[in-house]
N, CA, C and O of each residue as an XYZ file, in Angstrom:
280
protein
N       7.896     20.464     -3.796
C       6.476     20.258     -3.659
C       6.172     18.762     -3.587
O       6.681     17.967     -4.377
N       5.351     18.413     -2.644
C       4.994     17.007     -2.464
C       3.700     16.688     -3.214
O       2.797     17.518     -3.312
N       3.639     15.487     -3.728
C       2.449     15.021     -4.437
C       1.535     14.324     -3.433
O       1.849     13.231     -2.963
N       0.399     14.957     -3.102
C      -0.535     14.436     -2.117
C      -1.689     13.666     -2.751
O      -2.580     13.216     -2.031
N      -1.704     13.504     -4.047
C      -2.783     12.795     -4.729
C      -2.960     11.362     -4.267
O      -4.071     10.972     -3.909
N      -1.889     10.558     -4.262
C      -2.050      9.166     -3.815
C      -2.507      9.039     -2.369
O      -3.285      8.143     -2.041
N      -2.032      9.923     -1.504
C      -2.430      9.879     -0.095
C      -3.917     10.196      0.030
O      -4.644      9.495      0.733
N      -4.366     11.240     -0.642
C      -5.769     11.641     -0.584
C      -6.676     10.539     -1.130
O      -7.686     10.209     -0.508
N      -6.329      9.972     -2.275
C      -7.138      8.914     -2.880
C      -7.200      7.695     -1.964
O      -8.271      7.113     -1.790
N      -6.079      7.301     -1.382
C      -6.044      6.127     -0.514
C      -6.896      6.325      0.735
O      -7.622      5.417      1.140
N      -6.812      7.504      1.348
C      -7.590      7.755      2.570
C      -9.085      7.802      2.270
O      -9.879      7.214      3.005
N      -9.477      8.489      1.204
C     -10.899      8.584      0.867
C     -11.470      7.208      0.531
O     -12.558      6.860      0.990
N     -10.747      6.428     -0.264
C     -11.242      5.087     -0.598
C     -11.297      4.186      0.633
O     -12.224      3.388      0.772
N     -10.316      4.305      1.526
C     -10.309      3.482      2.731
C     -11.528      3.783      3.594
O     -12.168      2.866      4.108
N     -11.850      5.057      3.755
C     -13.001      5.429      4.575
C     -14.301      4.991      3.913
O     -15.171      4.424      4.574
N     -14.442      5.248      2.616
C     -15.686      4.912      1.932
C     -15.904      3.409      1.785
O     -17.044      2.946      1.784
N     -14.819      2.646      1.661
C     -14.954      1.207      1.443
C     -14.771      0.374      2.707
O     -14.595     -0.841      2.622
N     -14.809      1.007      3.875
C     -14.758      0.236      5.113
C     -16.023     -0.610      5.195
O     -17.127     -0.072      5.109
N     -15.886     -1.921      5.361
C     -17.073     -2.778      5.365
C     -18.051     -2.400      6.466
O     -17.674     -2.303      7.633
N     -19.296     -2.189      6.096
C     -20.343     -1.882      7.049
C     -20.584     -0.405      7.257
O     -21.628     -0.042      7.800
N     -19.676      0.467      6.854
C     -19.877      1.892      7.068
C     -20.976      2.421      6.152
O     -21.994      2.920      6.632
N     -20.783      2.319      4.854
C     -21.820      2.709      3.901
C     -22.556      1.493      3.364
O     -23.785      1.475      3.297
N     -21.795      0.483      2.985
C     -22.382     -0.719      2.394
C     -21.542     -1.927      2.813
O     -20.332     -1.818      3.012
N     -22.194     -3.065      2.941
C     -21.501     -4.321      3.225
C     -21.870     -5.318      2.148
O     -23.037     -5.679      1.994
N     -20.868     -5.762      1.403
C     -21.070     -6.729      0.320
C     -20.194     -7.940      0.609
O     -18.988     -7.722      0.724
N     -20.617     -9.127      0.736
C     -21.987     -9.599      0.909
C     -22.461     -9.357      2.341
O     -21.672     -9.410      3.285
N     -23.733     -9.096      2.485
C     -24.319     -8.875      3.803
C     -24.636    -10.186      4.500
O     -24.419    -11.263      3.944
N     -25.143    -10.092      5.698
C     -25.495    -11.305      6.433
C     -26.811    -11.903      5.957
O     -26.966    -13.123      5.910
N     -27.769    -11.029      5.600
C     -29.080    -11.511      5.171
C     -29.347    -11.280      3.693
O     -30.172    -11.979      3.106
N     -28.674    -10.323      3.081
C     -28.886     -9.981      1.674
C     -27.538     -9.883      0.978
O     -26.483    -10.005      1.602
N     -27.598     -9.659     -0.333
C     -26.360     -9.513     -1.092
C     -25.621     -8.240     -0.693
O     -24.396     -8.245     -0.564
N     -26.356     -7.159     -0.498
C     -25.765     -5.892     -0.058
C     -26.635     -5.299      1.035
O     -27.856     -5.230      0.900
N     -25.998     -4.870      2.124
C     -26.711     -4.227      3.215
C     -26.101     -2.855      3.417
O     -24.889     -2.689      3.277
N     -26.918     -1.876      3.742
C     -26.466     -0.501      3.845
C     -26.506     -0.025      5.295
O     -27.510     -0.191      5.988
N     -25.395      0.573      5.745
C     -25.326      1.193      7.058
C     -25.499      0.262      8.229
O     -26.087      0.667      9.232
N     -25.025     -0.951      8.160
C     -25.219     -1.903      9.246
C     -24.161     -1.788     10.335
O     -24.417     -2.158     11.481
N     -22.981     -1.285     10.001
C     -21.836     -1.194     10.904
C     -21.409     -2.576     11.410
O     -20.807     -2.686     12.478
N     -21.715     -3.620     10.653
C     -21.268     -4.982     10.938
C     -20.313     -5.399      9.831
O     -20.280     -4.782      8.766
N     -19.544     -6.434     10.081
C     -18.616     -6.921      9.064
C     -18.443     -8.429      9.203
O     -18.827     -9.025     10.210
N     -17.863     -9.024      8.183
C     -17.560    -10.455      8.210
C     -16.282    -10.679      7.402
O     -15.788     -9.768      6.738
N     -15.773    -11.862      7.465
C     -14.547    -12.175      6.729
C     -14.726    -12.062      5.228
O     -13.839    -11.587      4.519
N     -15.888    -12.505      4.747
C     -16.151    -12.436      3.310
C     -16.262    -10.991      2.836
O     -15.775    -10.651      1.758
N     -16.906    -10.135      3.640
C     -17.043     -8.738      3.230
C     -15.701     -8.014      3.278
O     -15.458     -7.125      2.462
N     -14.836     -8.369      4.202
C     -13.496     -7.780      4.242
C     -12.733     -8.154      2.979
O     -12.057     -7.309      2.393
N     -12.831     -9.395      2.559
C     -12.156     -9.836      1.340
C     -12.694     -9.111      0.105
O     -11.915     -8.636     -0.721
N     -14.011     -9.022     -0.024
C     -14.616     -8.348     -1.180
C     -14.250     -6.873     -1.199
O     -13.897     -6.342     -2.251
N     -14.327     -6.203     -0.059
C     -14.015     -4.781     -0.001
C     -12.533     -4.523     -0.263
O     -12.194     -3.503     -0.863
N     -11.648     -5.407      0.162
C     -10.224     -5.208     -0.114
C      -9.909     -5.394     -1.599
O      -9.040     -4.706     -2.134
N     -10.597     -6.303     -2.260
C     -10.407     -6.474     -3.705
C     -10.921     -5.244     -4.457
O     -10.274     -4.773     -5.393
N     -12.076     -4.727     -4.053
C     -12.606     -3.506     -4.679
C     -11.671     -2.335     -4.420
O     -11.421     -1.537     -5.323
N     -11.146     -2.218     -3.198
C     -10.206     -1.142     -2.856
C      -8.961     -1.217     -3.730
O      -8.527     -0.202     -4.275
N      -8.389     -2.393     -3.868
C      -7.190     -2.558     -4.689
C      -7.450     -2.197     -6.143
O      -6.625     -1.542     -6.780
N      -8.594     -2.621     -6.668
C      -8.920     -2.308     -8.059
C      -9.098     -0.808     -8.264
O      -8.576     -0.255     -9.231
N      -9.821     -0.145     -7.377
C     -10.055      1.285     -7.532
C      -8.790      2.111     -7.333
O      -8.555      3.070     -8.069
N      -7.978      1.752     -6.354
C      -6.749      2.522     -6.130
C      -5.771      2.309     -7.277
O      -5.019      3.219     -7.625
N      -5.774      1.129     -7.861
C      -4.927      0.896     -9.037
C      -5.385      1.742    -10.218
O      -4.563      2.321    -10.928
N      -6.691      1.813    -10.425
C      -7.218      2.621    -11.526
C      -6.890      4.090    -11.317
O      -6.400      4.752    -12.232
N      -7.157      4.612    -10.112
C      -6.931      6.032     -9.868
C      -5.460      6.415     -9.905
O      -5.127      7.490    -10.402
N      -4.570      5.573     -9.397
C      -3.163      5.951     -9.308
C      -2.372      5.609    -10.563
O      -1.445      6.338    -10.916
N      -2.710      4.530    -11.238
C      -1.933      4.121    -12.405
C      -2.546      4.579    -13.721
O      -1.827      5.044    -14.606
N      -3.856      4.456    -13.864
C      -4.485      4.801    -15.138
C      -4.839      6.284    -15.222
O      -4.542      6.937    -16.222
N      -5.468      6.813    -14.183
C      -5.904      8.208    -14.202
C      -4.775      9.149    -13.793
O      -4.743     10.300    -14.229
N      -3.850      8.677    -12.964
C      -2.701      9.434    -12.456
C      -3.141     10.708    -11.742
O      -2.859     11.819    -12.192
N      -3.832     10.527    -10.629
C      -4.309     11.648     -9.828
C      -3.115     12.296     -9.134
O      -2.317     11.616     -8.489
N      -3.000     13.619     -9.273
C      -1.927     14.379     -8.631
C      -2.509     15.595     -7.958
O      -3.397     16.247     -8.507
N      -2.011     15.914     -6.754
C      -2.394     17.123     -6.028
C      -1.134     17.705     -5.411
O      -0.401     17.010     -4.707
N      -0.888     18.962     -5.673
C       0.270     19.643     -5.108
C      -0.219     20.731     -4.184
O      -0.927     21.644     -4.611
N       0.157     20.640     -2.903
C      -0.288     21.597     -1.903
C       0.938     22.323     -1.380
O       1.973     21.709     -1.123
N       0.816     23.604     -1.227
C       1.910     24.404     -0.703
C       2.655     25.107     -1.824
O       2.225     25.135     -2.977
N       3.778     25.668     -1.439
C       4.543     26.429     -2.438
C       5.803     25.726     -2.857
O       6.549     26.241     -3.690
């Protein structure tokens, strides 16, 4: 049986934390902009740091595991 927990967590966080998709921190005109579909170098850096922190928490501290199949 394969452990699909890390794969699922990584894909969901990657989609949700893509800069400009749901939120862009920092935005071009404000601190946070929602649904702009724009990005910048600073927002890529901030979102990658948030992604690393969240994936570390979910995979190392919470230890998310999912077993699919038989």
